[in-house]
Phi, psi and omega in degrees: 000144184232145180234119180272128178254113187233168178161179178290157179300142171066035175261357176099029180296310182294321177298320180294320178297317178300322178294318184290323182271348178074028180206158179266077182260322181274143179289130182233134176202152180291341179286131179290151175083017180289316177283131181234297177284157174275141184228131181263131182230138182285141179218149178221137178212124179052042177081359180258126179259138176202173180247137173262131180257110176278129182235160175286158179294136182260109177246104185288346181268351177275115184265007179293154181296325180292319178297323178295320178294322178296319178297320179297319178296319179295319177296321177296322176297320177295321180294334183267354187259163174256340179221147177242141173241117177266115181264129179233160179266107184294328180291326182278343182079185181286124179246162179306324179296325177294319180293323177294319177295318180297321178297319178297318183284329177295329178275358179265148178283356184287136169295135188236140176243133176263121179250109179276100187273170177069029171262095191265006178201164183297328181294340182264001182303322180299342181297335182289337186297331182299335187276005170300329185293348177286345176075028181240021177095191184292119177285143178259129178279124181223162174221112178294328183285319186259345182087002180298128175077003182293322177295319178297321179294317178295322175300317181294321179297312181297323178296318179293324178296336174071205182259021180295138178291158177304138185273004175075020182273004181206062173297142182298138178301131180272184181294335182272000179285133181260123175269118185243110179267132177255109187234166179157185178289165177296144170064034175257359176102025180296310182294323176298320179292320177297316177298323178295319177299317185280340182076020178205164178275074185279326179240154185288134177240131180212154175290344178288122179295143179083023180295316179285129183248337187227162174276119185251121177273129184226115180288148181208144178245121181236111178052042179081001182254132181278131174235153168238107176282137178238105175278132186236162175286152179292146181250124174256173173303145182302324182291343182260000179292120192275322186214178184289332177299313179295324180298313183287328175293324176295321177297320179293324176297318179296318179295325177297320177294322180293332180270353187270156172271323182226143176238130169262112178271106186270130180236159176272116183299331179293329179271344187073186179280114179268169178297327178290324175301314180295324179294319178295319177299319177298318179298319179296318180294320179293334177281358178091014180275135163292138194229140170230139177262131183244121174270096181280166181063033181293339178294341179263358184268129182262354186288332178070207186297326180298316178294321180296316179296325178297316181292323178295320178295323179294319178295317179298329180280323189267330186247124186291331180282349176049059180292156177290149177245116182242155178255152180201166173218112178294332183288316183264344183088006181302126174062015180296315179295324180296324179297318179293320177298318179295321180296317179296318180296320178297316179297320179294320180292324179292335181257004184274156174247132179265129180302143181301320177301322178296319181295323180286330171294319176300317180297320178296318179293323178295322178294324178291326181287326181205118181291145177296161182288159176257137178297139184229355181236171183303133181099344179261336170075017177057028178250148181281143173297134177244128175259113192264319192201147180220137177211160177264133184241001180193164178227162178048069000276159177300136181228134185235148175242129178244121179277129182232164178281335179200124177295329185297342182265359179281122176258157180295323180301316182288326177295320177295320177302314180295319179297315182293322177293324177295319177298312183295322184290319187247018175063042183258025175298126181089356181259123176296138176216159182232136175240121175260131174261111187254124181286134181299136178090355178246132179284134181286122180279132182292333182270359181296141180293124179288138178246147185291166178302137178088002183256117181295149180239158161261188186294340181261009179085009178263156181296135185262144179284089183261009179097345176278149174241158184221131176259182185292342180272000177089020178287148172242148184225146173271188185298336180273357178084013179274129178286142179225157168267190185296337180268003179087010180265149180295145173203170185276340176074354184294132176083352180285152181253140177277356182235112183291343179259000000 
């Protein structure tokens, strides 16, 4: 069951929703017009579960295109709801916008509750009486800031919902549900791509950068598989964040990535891969997301396959997880279905377990392809590193344990080599993974600090001084100071991350 919360701009709809659900989920700011897209949030009262639909303020006198889109979103929320709550500002009294909203709701079949907000004390209770003139029944005095009347409002909502059985519009996401976050810079076409996935204009699209303000969860069924699409606000460089609204929307985008299983990093094909695109991809990977890079607006790109190969080579050089680079067009629908298929496949690979016999065959082949290093300095004893046994010990992200004769002989170059071959063998490009090198004869301590794949350990799980040095960009160096990638080939290391997760 769904309850649409509607009203004039800046009457406190989002604040009231946060009060009712007991969490700060809806974006709140003193500036009017912050909420734009409609967002559904779970609520429970006296054992009854339902969804509250937060909508943007409806100003019928604003003729701008963005205001028109906000009104359409609010109307869609009303069409999808079983009960409506009209929020008004009790301090401001009845305004023309309130009367226009009341006229719309009187012509609607939805049972409606009038919530007179901003009554922060008992002395202000008489202010609610003025809203009888809206013709929608007894107004309820509430205060989103103080919590006054919130229980009475929830009682009224549950009463209006009646004894109807749950309509099945919101089964809880199961373990097989894939959370897919669509992230990227402002104005690269994230919302357009989400609408293309859904097959409807579910979120507002505008040429104005920064239209999306909040992370919106949208359920989707693809070939019998449940997905939750998360449309997010664009992320700019921290130094370019102009105000606190943009700051908090960026934080919500980051949290959406942290809660996601897979991230689609959407880029503008006309701009190519920028440093900010790579930075956003790094943030998603560090949050533990399996990642794919999407070059949107490919229908406008004239470079063709040559340009695509150039961008793929750049990603392989700059990003250690080496995510796939795919092309798409939200406008024409090019490769939209393929992106969803790729996202599901990435989530499955991140949650899959590889049989131990397969891993040990892989380990044997890796040893044949490149022998482990021989110790050459004091403490290594001029003995070769031996890789004895390999097994998988975790998923999401995949985690592997390799039994060795001595951790002190593990070099970063060889660990990167093993990691890259593992990615290539099992199709884990873009999937964060961890490799633990466990010394034979020592019990693995559960409290030991986990170190990422390719990072040498000592016996206590701390990084061992093997002669390699590491800078903040994630470069690895051999004893001669030459930078190498995981296969031992020279590279510049810029933008690479030392932590695959």
